N, C-alpha and C positions, 0 to 999 in steps of 0.2 A: 504494500500500500504506500509506503514512504517513497519508493522509487517512482511511482506514478505521479505523486505530488511534485517531486523534483523535476520530472520531465515536463509536466504541465507548466511549472514556473519558468523553466528554461525556454519553452516554446513561446510563452507569453511575453518574455522580456523584450525581444526585438520590437514587438508591436507597441508596447508601452514607451520605449525609447523613441520610436518614430513619431509618436504623437506628443512627446514632451515639448514644452514651450521653452524657448531660449530668447529672453528679452534682448540680449546683446546682438544676436543674429537678427532679431526683429528690428533693431535700430538700423541695421544695414538695409533691410527691406524698406524701411520708412524713407530711405533716401529717394525712392521713386516718388514719394508723396511731397517731398520738400519743394518741388517746382511750384506747388500751389498752396501748401500748408506749412504753418509753423506749429510748434507744440509747447513752446516754453511759456511759463507764467508771464502774463503781460505782453506776450508776443503780438505782432501785427497780424492783421488779416491780409491775405494775398488774394489770389484768384479764388481760393477757398478759405473758409474761416480758420482761425487759430483753433487748434485741437486741444489745448490745455483744458483739462476738466471735462473732456468729452465723455469719459467713462461714467455712466450713470446720469448724464445730463439729458434734459428734454431736448429734442431736435429743434433746430432753427432758433437757438437762444443766444448766440454770440452777438453781443452789442456791436452795432456799427457794420455788420455784414449784411449785404442784400441777398437774401435767399430767393431761389426760384419759387414761383407760385406752387408747383407740385410739392416742393419740400415744405413750404408753409402749410399747405393743405394737410400733408401727412402729419406734420407737427400738431396741427389743430385737432387731429384725430387721435392724438396721444402717443405718437412715435417717441420713444425714449432710447437712448444709446446705451443699452446694456450689452452683455456679451453676445447674446443671441442675435440681436438686431445689428450690432456692429459687424459680426462675422458674416451675416447674410449680405449686408450692404457692401462690405469690402470684396466679397466673392462675386457679386453681381449688382452693382448700384442701380441699374435700370429696372431690375426685378423688384427692388424694395421701393424705389421712388421713380415710377415710370414718368418720363418726360422731365426728369430732373436735369440739372445743368452739369453734374459731375461727368467729365469727359473720360475718366479712367474706365476701361472696360471690365475690370475686375481681376482679382488675384486668384488664379486657378490652382496654384501649388499649395496643397494642404499644409505641408510643413512650414512654408513661408507664411501662410495665413496664421497658423498657430503661433509662430514666433512674433509676427506683427501684433497679434492680440496681446501677447505678454508685454511687448514694448509699450503699446498704447496704454495699457493699464498702469504700468510703472511710470511712464513719462507724463501722462495726463493728470496724475494725482500727486506728482512731486511738487514740493513747495519751492 
């Protein structure tokens, strides 16, 4: 019986490692986002809003940024940037906010998406 448990643990290990989140690797993935976004506290808005504090924030709430009508509509319907909605939006922005203005087509690599999520959580909540 013990051998079976060891084999199961060894077989599961690569899957757990593949899904692990690495915030430092996510910071490198975020370099794709820097063309439009900043994430530092008090940072400026660019083509996209500053993302500091995005984790857990209601959508379309960055002061001074002009959001698209579809994003404002989704925000009015209760869109909040939690892990599930951020993950879905970063994977396919047009599926979450059809007609929105984010030009990025989406992040398809699951490991990069996991890493980016870890970075966004760390960086958007840093003081």
